[in-house]
N, C-alpha and C positions, 0 to 999 in steps of 0.2 A: 504494500500500500504506500501511497505517496502523501507526505505531510510537509507542511510549512510551520516551523516553530517560531512563534512570536518571541520578541525579546523578553517577555515576561515568563516564558516557559522554562521550567526547571531543566538544567543541563543534564541531570541524571535521567530524565525522561527521554531526552534526545538520544543519549548514549544507549539506553536500554532498547529503544526502538531500532536504532541502527544495528545493534548487536543481534537483534531478532530478524534482521534482513530487510527492514523497511527503508525506503528512500525518504530521508528527512533533510530538508534544507532549513537553514536557520536565517531568520531575518537579520540577525546581527552580522551575518556574512554577506548578504545580498542587498540589503536596503536599511542599513543601520539608521535609526532615528525616524523612520518613515511614519506617517500618520496612520491611524487605524484604518481609514478609508483606503489608503494605498496598500496596506498589508492585506486587507481582505480582497481587494481587486487583484493583487498579485497571486494570492492563493487560488482565486477563482479562475484567472486566466490560465494558470498552469495545472488546473484540475487537482490541486492539493487540498487535503483536509487541514484546516488551521488548528494548531495546538496553542492554547493560550490560558493564562490565568487572569486575564483582563475582562471583567464583566461588560465593558463597553461594547464588545463585539456582539453580545446578545442583543443589546439595544439596536445596533446597526442592522443585524440580520432580521430581527422581528419588525423593524421599521420598513423592510422591503429591499435592503441592499442584497445584490446577488451573492450567492455563496454556494460552494460545492461541499460544504460541511465544516462544522466547528466542534472541537472538543474543548469544553471549558473545564478547567481543573480548579477545584475548590478544596484544598487541603490545608488545615491549620498546622502551625509549626509542630505540635506534638505528634502528628500523624505523618509527617513528611517522609519518614523512612519507608513507608508502605506505598508511596506515590508511584514510583516506576512500575511496580508489579500491578497496581490497580489499573494503570493505563494500558499495560500490555494485555491484561485480562479482558478489558473492554474491547480492544482492537481484535483480539483473538475471537471473542464471542460474537462481535457484530460484523466484522469483516467489511464487505462491500456495503453493508447497511449503514456505514458511517457516511457514505456519500449522500449528500442532500439531507443531512440530519444535523440537529443541534444536540450535542450530548454533554450532559453535566456529570462530571465524575467527582464524587465525594468519598470520604471514608465509609459512609453508610452504603455506598453502591453507586449505580449510575441511572440516569434518566435520559430517555431518548425522545426527542420530538422531531418528527419528519418535517422537512421544509418543502415549500411548494416550488 
């Protein structure tokens, strides 16, 4: 699967996904400092699912901005050690179902909303 990791995305998540064989580009490498609109447009243009910890992307997507999918990570500091495994589990369980979906990943589990 192809992902674009926003600057807010935990580096351990990026490493875990790459180790699992996924194609993960990092905004910090290709568009450092880009606005949220630009990051979302880049992910969409390249057919990547966006990985982020920034809730603003939810506002953009649900206000109608085009998206090929977003994984919003919401893990508090005490649970961060479990974060990479939680994201890997969601990716393994949902696979291509992540395309055109908004997925919220928390220590309690994940919630998937299909996008139009």
